[in-house]
CHARMM internal coordinates of N, CA and C (Angstrom, degrees):
IC EDIT
DIST 1 N 1 CA 1.5311
DIST 1 CA 1 C 1.5401
ANGL 1 N 1 CA 1 C 107.69
DIST 1 C 2 N 1.2947
ANGL 1 CA 1 C 2 N 112.11
DIHE 1 N 1 CA 1 C 2 N 137.34
DIST 2 N 2 CA 1.4927
ANGL 1 C 2 N 2 CA 118.53
DIHE 1 CA 1 C 2 N 2 CA 179.07
DIST 2 CA 2 C 1.6048
ANGL 2 N 2 CA 2 C 108.00
DIHE 1 C 2 N 2 CA 2 C -92.33
DIST 2 C 3 N 1.2717
ANGL 2 CA 2 C 3 N 114.78
DIHE 2 N 2 CA 2 C 3 N 145.80
DIST 3 N 3 CA 1.5081
ANGL 2 C 3 N 3 CA 116.62
DIHE 2 CA 2 C 3 N 3 CA -179.08
DIST 3 CA 3 C 1.4992
ANGL 3 N 3 CA 3 C 109.36
DIHE 2 C 3 N 3 CA 3 C -64.88
DIST 3 C 4 N 1.2960
ANGL 3 CA 3 C 4 N 122.14
DIHE 3 N 3 CA 3 C 4 N -30.15
DIST 4 N 4 CA 1.5101
ANGL 3 C 4 N 4 CA 124.16
DIHE 3 CA 3 C 4 N 4 CA 177.17
DIST 4 CA 4 C 1.5379
ANGL 4 N 4 CA 4 C 109.87
DIHE 3 C 4 N 4 CA 4 C -60.43
DIST 4 C 5 N 1.3445
ANGL 4 CA 4 C 5 N 116.67
DIHE 4 N 4 CA 4 C 5 N -34.02
DIST 5 N 5 CA 1.4760
ANGL 4 C 5 N 5 CA 121.06
DIHE 4 CA 4 C 5 N 5 CA -177.87
DIST 5 CA 5 C 1.5788
ANGL 5 N 5 CA 5 C 110.56
DIHE 4 C 5 N 5 CA 5 C -68.64
DIST 5 C 6 N 1.3128
ANGL 5 CA 5 C 6 N 118.39
DIHE 5 N 5 CA 5 C 6 N -28.98
DIST 6 N 6 CA 1.5082
ANGL 5 C 6 N 6 CA 120.04
DIHE 5 CA 5 C 6 N 6 CA 178.89
DIST 6 CA 6 C 1.5173
ANGL 6 N 6 CA 6 C 112.15
DIHE 5 C 6 N 6 CA 6 C -62.73
DIST 6 C 7 N 1.3845
ANGL 6 CA 6 C 7 N 113.79
DIHE 6 N 6 CA 6 C 7 N -43.60
DIST 7 N 7 CA 1.5534
ANGL 6 C 7 N 7 CA 117.71
DIHE 6 CA 6 C 7 N 7 CA -176.29
DIST 7 CA 7 C 1.4392
ANGL 7 N 7 CA 7 C 108.86
DIHE 6 C 7 N 7 CA 7 C -70.45
DIST 7 C 8 N 1.2757
ANGL 7 CA 7 C 8 N 123.39
DIHE 7 N 7 CA 7 C 8 N -21.62
DIST 8 N 8 CA 1.5227
ANGL 7 C 8 N 8 CA 118.67
DIHE 7 CA 7 C 8 N 8 CA -174.49
DIST 8 CA 8 C 1.4611
ANGL 8 N 8 CA 8 C 110.86
DIHE 7 C 8 N 8 CA 8 C -107.94
DIST 8 C 9 N 1.2933
ANGL 8 CA 8 C 9 N 119.85
DIHE 8 N 8 CA 8 C 9 N 16.25
DIST 9 N 9 CA 1.4206
ANGL 8 C 9 N 9 CA 122.88
DIHE 8 CA 8 C 9 N 9 CA 176.86
DIST 9 CA 9 C 1.4685
ANGL 9 N 9 CA 9 C 112.17
DIHE 8 C 9 N 9 CA 9 C -60.48
DIST 9 C 10 N 1.3420
ANGL 9 CA 9 C 10 N 118.12
DIHE 9 N 9 CA 9 C 10 N 127.72
DIST 10 N 10 CA 1.4249
ANGL 9 C 10 N 10 CA 122.54
DIHE 9 CA 9 C 10 N 10 CA 178.42
DIST 10 CA 10 C 1.5385
ANGL 10 N 10 CA 10 C 116.42
DIHE 9 C 10 N 10 CA 10 C -83.43
DIST 10 C 11 N 1.3426
ANGL 10 CA 10 C 11 N 117.35
DIHE 10 N 10 CA 10 C 11 N 2.43
DIST 11 N 11 CA 1.3838
ANGL 10 C 11 N 11 CA 123.12
DIHE 10 CA 10 C 11 N 11 CA 178.56
DIST 11 CA 11 C 1.6312
ANGL 11 N 11 CA 11 C 107.48
DIHE 10 C 11 N 11 CA 11 C -91.58
DIST 11 C 12 N 1.2819
ANGL 11 CA 11 C 12 N 117.35
DIHE 11 N 11 CA 11 C 12 N 80.08
DIST 12 N 12 CA 1.3940
ANGL 11 C 12 N 12 CA 116.85
DIHE 11 CA 11 C 12 N 12 CA -174.49
DIST 12 CA 12 C 1.4637
ANGL 12 N 12 CA 12 C 115.20
DIHE 11 C 12 N 12 CA 12 C -75.96
DIST 12 C 13 N 1.3334
ANGL 12 CA 12 C 13 N 118.27
DIHE 12 N 12 CA 12 C 13 N 147.17
DIST 13 N 13 CA 1.3953
ANGL 12 C 13 N 13 CA 123.76
DIHE 12 CA 12 C 13 N 13 CA 178.89
DIST 13 CA 13 C 1.4820
ANGL 13 N 13 CA 13 C 111.80
DIHE 12 C 13 N 13 CA 13 C -87.66
DIST 13 C 14 N 1.3773
ANGL 13 CA 13 C 14 N 116.18
DIHE 13 N 13 CA 13 C 14 N 136.56
DIST 14 N 14 CA 1.4260
ANGL 13 C 14 N 14 CA 123.51
DIHE 13 CA 13 C 14 N 14 CA -177.35
DIST 14 CA 14 C 1.5525
ANGL 14 N 14 CA 14 C 107.16
DIHE 13 C 14 N 14 CA 14 C -102.92
DIST 14 C 15 N 1.3557
ANGL 14 CA 14 C 15 N 116.40
DIHE 14 N 14 CA 14 C 15 N 140.43
DIST 15 N 15 CA 1.3662
ANGL 14 C 15 N 15 CA 119.43
DIHE 14 CA 14 C 15 N 15 CA -178.00
DIST 15 CA 15 C 1.4916
ANGL 15 N 15 CA 15 C 112.64
DIHE 14 C 15 N 15 CA 15 C -69.32
DIST 15 C 16 N 1.3436
ANGL 15 CA 15 C 16 N 118.28
DIHE 15 N 15 CA 15 C 16 N 130.13
DIST 16 N 16 CA 1.4390
ANGL 15 C 16 N 16 CA 122.45
DIHE 15 CA 15 C 16 N 16 CA -178.41
DIST 16 CA 16 C 1.5502
ANGL 16 N 16 CA 16 C 115.87
DIHE 15 C 16 N 16 CA 16 C -69.83
DIST 16 C 17 N 1.3347
ANGL 16 CA 16 C 17 N 114.37
DIHE 16 N 16 CA 16 C 17 N -19.51
DIST 17 N 17 CA 1.4171
ANGL 16 C 17 N 17 CA 119.97
DIHE 16 CA 16 C 17 N 17 CA 178.26
DIST 17 CA 17 C 1.5370
ANGL 17 N 17 CA 17 C 116.55
DIHE 16 C 17 N 17 CA 17 C -90.09
DIST 17 C 18 N 1.3987
ANGL 17 CA 17 C 18 N 116.69
DIHE 17 N 17 CA 17 C 18 N -45.40
DIST 18 N 18 CA 1.4824
ANGL 17 C 18 N 18 CA 115.87
DIHE 17 CA 17 C 18 N 18 CA -176.53
DIST 18 CA 18 C 1.5040
ANGL 18 N 18 CA 18 C 113.38
DIHE 17 C 18 N 18 CA 18 C -118.25
DIST 18 C 19 N 1.3853
ANGL 18 CA 18 C 19 N 118.20
DIHE 18 N 18 CA 18 C 19 N -10.07
DIST 19 N 19 CA 1.4075
ANGL 18 C 19 N 19 CA 117.16
DIHE 18 CA 18 C 19 N 19 CA 179.00
DIST 19 CA 19 C 1.5298
ANGL 19 N 19 CA 19 C 119.36
DIHE 18 C 19 N 19 CA 19 C 91.03
DIST 19 C 20 N 1.3461
ANGL 19 CA 19 C 20 N 113.40
DIHE 19 N 19 CA 19 C 20 N 1.81
DIST 20 N 20 CA 1.5395
ANGL 19 C 20 N 20 CA 118.95
DIHE 19 CA 19 C 20 N 20 CA -177.05
DIST 20 CA 20 C 1.4705
ANGL 20 N 20 CA 20 C 109.52
DIHE 19 C 20 N 20 CA 20 C -87.33
DIST 20 C 21 N 1.3839
ANGL 20 CA 20 C 21 N 118.26
DIHE 20 N 20 CA 20 C 21 N 147.68
DIST 21 N 21 CA 1.4569
ANGL 20 C 21 N 21 CA 119.99
DIHE 20 CA 20 C 21 N 21 CA 176.01
DIST 21 CA 21 C 1.5937
ANGL 21 N 21 CA 21 C 108.43
DIHE 20 C 21 N 21 CA 21 C -62.34
DIST 21 C 22 N 1.3153
ANGL 21 CA 21 C 22 N 111.28
DIHE 21 N 21 CA 21 C 22 N 132.01
DIST 22 N 22 CA 1.4123
ANGL 21 C 22 N 22 CA 120.10
DIHE 21 CA 21 C 22 N 22 CA -177.98
DIST 22 CA 22 C 1.5311
ANGL 22 N 22 CA 22 C 109.94
DIHE 21 C 22 N 22 CA 22 C -86.95
DIST 22 C 23 N 1.4182
ANGL 22 CA 22 C 23 N 115.19
DIHE 22 N 22 CA 22 C 23 N 154.48
DIST 23 N 23 CA 1.4097
ANGL 22 C 23 N 23 CA 123.41
DIHE 22 CA 22 C 23 N 23 CA 175.85
DIST 23 CA 23 C 1.5903
ANGL 23 N 23 CA 23 C 108.12
DIHE 22 C 23 N 23 CA 23 C -90.96
DIST 23 C 24 N 1.3965
ANGL 23 CA 23 C 24 N 112.98
DIHE 23 N 23 CA 23 C 24 N 136.95
DIST 24 N 24 CA 1.4445
ANGL 23 C 24 N 24 CA 118.14
DIHE 23 CA 23 C 24 N 24 CA 176.66
DIST 24 CA 24 C 1.5252
ANGL 24 N 24 CA 24 C 106.77
DIHE 23 C 24 N 24 CA 24 C -77.41
DIST 24 C 25 N 1.4115
ANGL 24 CA 24 C 25 N 113.65
DIHE 24 N 24 CA 24 C 25 N 117.49
DIST 25 N 25 CA 1.4473
ANGL 24 C 25 N 25 CA 117.44
DIHE 24 CA 24 C 25 N 25 CA -171.49
DIST 25 CA 25 C 1.5491
ANGL 25 N 25 CA 25 C 111.73
DIHE 24 C 25 N 25 CA 25 C -90.37
DIST 25 C 26 N 1.4518
ANGL 25 CA 25 C 26 N 110.30
DIHE 25 N 25 CA 25 C 26 N -50.28
DIST 26 N 26 CA 1.5062
ANGL 25 C 26 N 26 CA 113.05
DIHE 25 CA 25 C 26 N 26 CA -177.03
DIST 26 CA 26 C 1.5549
ANGL 26 N 26 CA 26 C 104.95
DIHE 25 C 26 N 26 CA 26 C -166.07
DIST 26 C 27 N 1.3680
ANGL 26 CA 26 C 27 N 111.32
DIHE 26 N 26 CA 26 C 27 N 166.86
DIST 27 N 27 CA 1.4674
ANGL 26 C 27 N 27 CA 120.28
DIHE 26 CA 26 C 27 N 27 CA 168.89
DIST 27 CA 27 C 1.4887
ANGL 27 N 27 CA 27 C 112.83
DIHE 26 C 27 N 27 CA 27 C -116.84
DIST 27 C 28 N 1.3643
ANGL 27 CA 27 C 28 N 115.41
DIHE 27 N 27 CA 27 C 28 N 142.73
DIST 28 N 28 CA 1.5003
ANGL 27 C 28 N 28 CA 119.71
DIHE 27 CA 27 C 28 N 28 CA 179.58
DIST 28 CA 28 C 1.4343
ANGL 28 N 28 CA 28 C 107.84
DIHE 27 C 28 N 28 CA 28 C -134.78
DIST 28 C 29 N 1.3893
ANGL 28 CA 28 C 29 N 114.80
DIHE 28 N 28 CA 28 C 29 N 141.33
DIST 29 N 29 CA 1.4447
ANGL 28 C 29 N 29 CA 121.39
DIHE 28 CA 28 C 29 N 29 CA 172.45
DIST 29 CA 29 C 1.5188
ANGL 29 N 29 CA 29 C 108.58
DIHE 28 C 29 N 29 CA 29 C -82.68
DIST 29 C 30 N 1.3107
ANGL 29 CA 29 C 30 N 115.65
DIHE 29 N 29 CA 29 C 30 N 127.46
DIST 30 N 30 CA 1.4771
ANGL 29 C 30 N 30 CA 121.44
DIHE 29 CA 29 C 30 N 30 CA 176.29
DIST 30 CA 30 C 1.5783
ANGL 30 N 30 CA 30 C 103.85
DIHE 29 C 30 N 30 CA 30 C -107.94
DIST 30 C 31 N 1.3360
ANGL 30 CA 30 C 31 N 111.20
DIHE 30 N 30 CA 30 C 31 N 115.41
DIST 31 N 31 CA 1.4243
ANGL 30 C 31 N 31 CA 117.03
DIHE 30 CA 30 C 31 N 31 CA -175.35
DIST 31 CA 31 C 1.5520
ANGL 31 N 31 CA 31 C 108.06
DIHE 30 C 31 N 31 CA 31 C -84.99
DIST 31 C 32 N 1.3792
ANGL 31 CA 31 C 32 N 116.34
DIHE 31 N 31 CA 31 C 32 N 141.13
DIST 32 N 32 CA 1.4166
ANGL 31 C 32 N 32 CA 120.11
DIHE 31 CA 31 C 32 N 32 CA 178.10
DIST 32 CA 32 C 1.4997
ANGL 32 N 32 CA 32 C 110.55
DIHE 31 C 32 N 32 CA 32 C -139.05
DIST 32 C 33 N 1.3967
ANGL 32 CA 32 C 33 N 113.19
DIHE 32 N 32 CA 32 C 33 N 150.40
DIST 33 N 33 CA 1.4496
ANGL 32 C 33 N 33 CA 114.62
DIHE 32 CA 32 C 33 N 33 CA 177.65
DIST 33 CA 33 C 1.4444
ANGL 33 N 33 CA 33 C 118.41
DIHE 32 C 33 N 33 CA 33 C -94.75
DIST 33 C 34 N 1.3357
ANGL 33 CA 33 C 34 N 112.74
DIHE 33 N 33 CA 33 C 34 N -5.37
DIST 34 N 34 CA 1.4682
ANGL 33 C 34 N 34 CA 122.57
DIHE 33 CA 33 C 34 N 34 CA -177.85
DIST 34 CA 34 C 1.5892
ANGL 34 N 34 CA 34 C 107.48
DIHE 33 C 34 N 34 CA 34 C -85.35
DIST 34 C 35 N 1.2991
ANGL 34 CA 34 C 35 N 121.50
DIHE 34 N 34 CA 34 C 35 N 107.70
DIST 35 N 35 CA 1.4650
ANGL 34 C 35 N 35 CA 120.37
DIHE 34 CA 34 C 35 N 35 CA 178.89
DIST 35 CA 35 C 1.5001
ANGL 35 N 35 CA 35 C 118.30
DIHE 34 C 35 N 35 CA 35 C -68.45
DIST 35 C 36 N 1.3811
ANGL 35 CA 35 C 36 N 112.31
DIHE 35 N 35 CA 35 C 36 N -9.37
DIST 36 N 36 CA 1.4076
ANGL 35 C 36 N 36 CA 116.99
DIHE 35 CA 35 C 36 N 36 CA 176.16
DIST 36 CA 36 C 1.4718
ANGL 36 N 36 CA 36 C 114.68
DIHE 35 C 36 N 36 CA 36 C -97.97
DIST 36 C 37 N 1.3475
ANGL 36 CA 36 C 37 N 119.74
DIHE 36 N 36 CA 36 C 37 N 4.19
DIST 37 N 37 CA 1.4450
ANGL 36 C 37 N 37 CA 124.53
DIHE 36 CA 36 C 37 N 37 CA -179.54
DIST 37 CA 37 C 1.6256
ANGL 37 N 37 CA 37 C 110.16
DIHE 36 C 37 N 37 CA 37 C -60.62
DIST 37 C 38 N 1.2773
ANGL 37 CA 37 C 38 N 111.38
DIHE 37 N 37 CA 37 C 38 N 132.88
DIST 38 N 38 CA 1.4380
ANGL 37 C 38 N 38 CA 120.66
DIHE 37 CA 37 C 38 N 38 CA -176.73
DIST 38 CA 38 C 1.5107
ANGL 38 N 38 CA 38 C 109.48
DIHE 37 C 38 N 38 CA 38 C -59.09
DIST 38 C 39 N 1.3241
ANGL 38 CA 38 C 39 N 117.65
DIHE 38 N 38 CA 38 C 39 N 128.87
DIST 39 N 39 CA 1.4815
ANGL 38 C 39 N 39 CA 122.83
DIHE 38 CA 38 C 39 N 39 CA 176.48
DIST 39 CA 39 C 1.4770
ANGL 39 N 39 CA 39 C 113.55
DIHE 38 C 39 N 39 CA 39 C 83.56
DIST 39 C 40 N 1.3610
ANGL 39 CA 39 C 40 N 121.00
DIHE 39 N 39 CA 39 C 40 N 0.62
DIST 40 N 40 CA 1.4186
ANGL 39 C 40 N 40 CA 126.47
DIHE 39 CA 39 C 40 N 40 CA -175.61
DIST 40 CA 40 C 1.4797
ANGL 40 N 40 CA 40 C 107.30
DIHE 39 C 40 N 40 CA 40 C -65.78
DIST 40 C 41 N 1.3073
ANGL 40 CA 40 C 41 N 118.97
DIHE 40 N 40 CA 40 C 41 N 133.42
DIST 41 N 41 CA 1.4632
ANGL 40 C 41 N 41 CA 125.21
DIHE 40 CA 40 C 41 N 41 CA 178.12
DIST 41 CA 41 C 1.5358
ANGL 41 N 41 CA 41 C 103.97
DIHE 40 C 41 N 41 CA 41 C -107.30
DIST 41 C 42 N 1.3548
ANGL 41 CA 41 C 42 N 117.84
DIHE 41 N 41 CA 41 C 42 N 113.59
DIST 42 N 42 CA 1.4084
ANGL 41 C 42 N 42 CA 119.95
DIHE 41 CA 41 C 42 N 42 CA 178.05
DIST 42 CA 42 C 1.5600
ANGL 42 N 42 CA 42 C 117.82
DIHE 41 C 42 N 42 CA 42 C -55.26
DIST 42 C 43 N 1.3147
ANGL 42 CA 42 C 43 N 115.30
DIHE 42 N 42 CA 42 C 43 N -31.06
DIST 43 N 43 CA 1.4598
ANGL 42 C 43 N 43 CA 117.37
DIHE 42 CA 42 C 43 N 43 CA -179.13
DIST 43 CA 43 C 1.5912
ANGL 43 N 43 CA 43 C 110.73
DIHE 42 C 43 N 43 CA 43 C -73.02
DIST 43 C 44 N 1.2868
ANGL 43 CA 43 C 44 N 114.18
DIHE 43 N 43 CA 43 C 44 N -25.58
DIST 44 N 44 CA 1.4524
ANGL 43 C 44 N 44 CA 117.24
DIHE 43 CA 43 C 44 N 44 CA 176.10
DIST 44 CA 44 C 1.5411
ANGL 44 N 44 CA 44 C 115.90
DIHE 43 C 44 N 44 CA 44 C -93.70
DIST 44 C 45 N 1.3200
ANGL 44 CA 44 C 45 N 117.64
DIHE 44 N 44 CA 44 C 45 N -23.26
DIST 45 N 45 CA 1.4267
ANGL 44 C 45 N 45 CA 120.82
DIHE 44 CA 44 C 45 N 45 CA -175.28
DIST 45 CA 45 C 1.4498
ANGL 45 N 45 CA 45 C 114.02
DIHE 44 C 45 N 45 CA 45 C 81.65
DIST 45 C 46 N 1.3781
ANGL 45 CA 45 C 46 N 117.06
DIHE 45 N 45 CA 45 C 46 N 14.91
DIST 46 N 46 CA 1.4028
ANGL 45 C 46 N 46 CA 120.86
DIHE 45 CA 45 C 46 N 46 CA 179.13
DIST 46 CA 46 C 1.5739
ANGL 46 N 46 CA 46 C 111.98
DIHE 45 C 46 N 46 CA 46 C -179.24
DIST 46 C 47 N 1.3039
ANGL 46 CA 46 C 47 N 119.90
DIHE 46 N 46 CA 46 C 47 N -145.28
DIST 47 N 47 CA 1.4508
ANGL 46 C 47 N 47 CA 115.27
DIHE 46 CA 46 C 47 N 47 CA 178.20
DIST 47 CA 47 C 1.5100
ANGL 47 N 47 CA 47 C 106.85
DIHE 46 C 47 N 47 CA 47 C -140.48
DIST 47 C 48 N 1.3112
ANGL 47 CA 47 C 48 N 116.99
DIHE 47 N 47 CA 47 C 48 N 167.54
DIST 48 N 48 CA 1.4502
ANGL 47 C 48 N 48 CA 125.69
DIHE 47 CA 47 C 48 N 48 CA -178.49
DIST 48 CA 48 C 1.5548
ANGL 48 N 48 CA 48 C 107.49
DIHE 47 C 48 N 48 CA 48 C -89.97
DIST 48 C 49 N 1.3297
ANGL 48 CA 48 C 49 N 115.98
DIHE 48 N 48 CA 48 C 49 N 124.54
DIST 49 N 49 CA 1.5053
ANGL 48 C 49 N 49 CA 120.69
DIHE 48 CA 48 C 49 N 49 CA 171.37
DIST 49 CA 49 C 1.4928
ANGL 49 N 49 CA 49 C 108.97
DIHE 48 C 49 N 49 CA 49 C -108.03
DIST 49 C 50 N 1.3185
ANGL 49 CA 49 C 50 N 114.91
DIHE 49 N 49 CA 49 C 50 N 132.96
DIST 50 N 50 CA 1.4893
ANGL 49 C 50 N 50 CA 120.20
DIHE 49 CA 49 C 50 N 50 CA 179.41
DIST 50 CA 50 C 1.4381
ANGL 50 N 50 CA 50 C 105.53
DIHE 49 C 50 N 50 CA 50 C -96.50
DIST 50 C 51 N 1.3078
ANGL 50 CA 50 C 51 N 115.69
DIHE 50 N 50 CA 50 C 51 N 136.11
DIST 51 N 51 CA 1.4746
ANGL 50 C 51 N 51 CA 125.55
DIHE 50 CA 50 C 51 N 51 CA 171.31
DIST 51 CA 51 C 1.5003
ANGL 51 N 51 CA 51 C 110.58
DIHE 50 C 51 N 51 CA 51 C -108.35
DIST 51 C 52 N 1.3704
ANGL 51 CA 51 C 52 N 112.95
DIHE 51 N 51 CA 51 C 52 N 129.65
DIST 52 N 52 CA 1.4872
ANGL 51 C 52 N 52 CA 117.45
DIHE 51 CA 51 C 52 N 52 CA -178.36
DIST 52 CA 52 C 1.5223
ANGL 52 N 52 CA 52 C 107.99
DIHE 51 C 52 N 52 CA 52 C -128.28
DIST 52 C 53 N 1.3782
ANGL 52 CA 52 C 53 N 119.49
DIHE 52 N 52 CA 52 C 53 N 150.67
DIST 53 N 53 CA 1.3974
ANGL 52 C 53 N 53 CA 122.14
DIHE 52 CA 52 C 53 N 53 CA 174.47
DIST 53 CA 53 C 1.4744
ANGL 53 N 53 CA 53 C 109.27
DIHE 52 C 53 N 53 CA 53 C -127.38
DIST 53 C 54 N 1.3283
ANGL 53 CA 53 C 54 N 115.94
DIHE 53 N 53 CA 53 C 54 N 155.97
DIST 54 N 54 CA 1.4915
ANGL 53 C 54 N 54 CA 119.66
DIHE 53 CA 53 C 54 N 54 CA -178.73
DIST 54 CA 54 C 1.4986
ANGL 54 N 54 CA 54 C 110.11
DIHE 53 C 54 N 54 CA 54 C -95.65
DIST 54 C 55 N 1.3206
ANGL 54 CA 54 C 55 N 119.80
DIHE 54 N 54 CA 54 C 55 N 130.99
DIST 55 N 55 CA 1.4649
ANGL 54 C 55 N 55 CA 120.13
DIHE 54 CA 54 C 55 N 55 CA -176.78
DIST 55 CA 55 C 1.5440
ANGL 55 N 55 CA 55 C 111.78
DIHE 54 C 55 N 55 CA 55 C -79.47
DIST 55 C 56 N 1.4177
ANGL 55 CA 55 C 56 N 118.60
DIHE 55 N 55 CA 55 C 56 N -12.29
DIST 56 N 56 CA 1.3894
ANGL 55 C 56 N 56 CA 122.94
DIHE 55 CA 55 C 56 N 56 CA -179.33
DIST 56 CA 56 C 1.5054
ANGL 56 N 56 CA 56 C 113.56
DIHE 55 C 56 N 56 CA 56 C -92.05
DIST 56 C 57 N 1.3560
ANGL 56 CA 56 C 57 N 116.68
DIHE 56 N 56 CA 56 C 57 N -54.07
DIST 57 N 57 CA 1.5070
ANGL 56 C 57 N 57 CA 121.50
DIHE 56 CA 56 C 57 N 57 CA -176.07
DIST 57 CA 57 C 1.4166
ANGL 57 N 57 CA 57 C 114.83
DIHE 56 C 57 N 57 CA 57 C -105.26
DIST 57 C 58 N 1.4001
ANGL 57 CA 57 C 58 N 121.64
DIHE 57 N 57 CA 57 C 58 N -13.87
DIST 58 N 58 CA 1.3737
ANGL 57 C 58 N 58 CA 126.44
DIHE 57 CA 57 C 58 N 58 CA 173.97
DIST 58 CA 58 C 1.5876
ANGL 58 N 58 CA 58 C 113.90
DIHE 57 C 58 N 58 CA 58 C 86.17
DIST 58 C 59 N 1.2566
ANGL 58 CA 58 C 59 N 120.02
DIHE 58 N 58 CA 58 C 59 N 7.07
DIST 59 N 59 CA 1.4179
ANGL 58 C 59 N 59 CA 125.79
DIHE 58 CA 58 C 59 N 59 CA 178.32
DIST 59 CA 59 C 1.5554
ANGL 59 N 59 CA 59 C 110.39
DIHE 58 C 59 N 59 CA 59 C -71.14
DIST 59 C 60 N 1.3452
ANGL 59 CA 59 C 60 N 115.07
DIHE 59 N 59 CA 59 C 60 N 140.97
DIST 60 N 60 CA 1.4907
ANGL 59 C 60 N 60 CA 120.75
DIHE 59 CA 59 C 60 N 60 CA -178.81
DIST 60 CA 60 C 1.5717
ANGL 60 N 60 CA 60 C 107.11
DIHE 59 C 60 N 60 CA 60 C -109.07
DIST 60 C 61 N 1.3242
ANGL 60 CA 60 C 61 N 117.62
DIHE 60 N 60 CA 60 C 61 N 142.97
DIST 61 N 61 CA 1.4049
ANGL 60 C 61 N 61 CA 123.19
DIHE 60 CA 60 C 61 N 61 CA -178.92
DIST 61 CA 61 C 1.5423
ANGL 61 N 61 CA 61 C 105.59
DIHE 60 C 61 N 61 CA 61 C -146.20
DIST 61 C 62 N 1.3714
ANGL 61 CA 61 C 62 N 113.13
DIHE 61 N 61 CA 61 C 62 N 157.11
DIST 62 N 62 CA 1.4515
ANGL 61 C 62 N 62 CA 120.07
DIHE 61 CA 61 C 62 N 62 CA 179.99
DIST 62 CA 62 C 1.5769
ANGL 62 N 62 CA 62 C 112.42
DIHE 61 C 62 N 62 CA 62 C -138.29
DIST 62 C 63 N 1.2660
ANGL 62 CA 62 C 63 N 117.73
DIHE 62 N 62 CA 62 C 63 N 160.26
DIST 63 N 63 CA 1.4035
ANGL 62 C 63 N 63 CA 128.75
DIHE 62 CA 62 C 63 N 63 CA 177.39
DIST 63 CA 63 C 1.4591
ANGL 63 N 63 CA 63 C 114.49
DIHE 62 C 63 N 63 CA 63 C -156.63
DIST 63 C 64 N 1.3387
ANGL 63 CA 63 C 64 N 117.88
DIHE 63 N 63 CA 63 C 64 N 157.35
DIST 64 N 64 CA 1.4635
ANGL 63 C 64 N 64 CA 122.68
DIHE 63 CA 63 C 64 N 64 CA 175.94
DIST 64 CA 64 C 1.4982
ANGL 64 N 64 CA 64 C 107.32
DIHE 63 C 64 N 64 CA 64 C -59.11
DIST 64 C 65 N 1.3283
ANGL 64 CA 64 C 65 N 116.63
DIHE 64 N 64 CA 64 C 65 N 142.83
DIST 65 N 65 CA 1.5016
ANGL 64 C 65 N 65 CA 119.01
DIHE 64 CA 64 C 65 N 65 CA 178.41
DIST 65 CA 65 C 1.4899
ANGL 65 N 65 CA 65 C 110.50
DIHE 64 C 65 N 65 CA 65 C -61.14
DIST 65 C 66 N 1.2420
ANGL 65 CA 65 C 66 N 119.94
DIHE 65 N 65 CA 65 C 66 N 148.83
DIST 66 N 66 CA 1.4133
ANGL 65 C 66 N 66 CA 128.52
DIHE 65 CA 65 C 66 N 66 CA 178.63
DIST 66 CA 66 C 1.5113
ANGL 66 N 66 CA 66 C 108.44
DIHE 65 C 66 N 66 CA 66 C -80.91
DIST 66 C 67 N 1.3756
ANGL 66 CA 66 C 67 N 119.61
DIHE 66 N 66 CA 66 C 67 N 129.56
DIST 67 N 67 CA 1.4439
ANGL 66 C 67 N 67 CA 124.88
DIHE 66 CA 66 C 67 N 67 CA -174.00
DIST 67 CA 67 C 1.5093
ANGL 67 N 67 CA 67 C 107.02
DIHE 66 C 67 N 67 CA 67 C -103.99
END
COOR INIT
IC SEED 1 N 1 CA 1 C
IC BUILD
């Protein structure tokens, strides 16, 4: 997966608090030592976690990056 693909993902995250479409804030590599971890990319040594923020209520939420 290319980093540019994450920002253009059409699968928008919806705020769990108020239901508004959230803004994609950043991506973070979460390192794991478990090779069986779901979504783990061996070339990264972990998985991509997307961080989103709500423009209406300010809540932050995260999810595994879309592959």
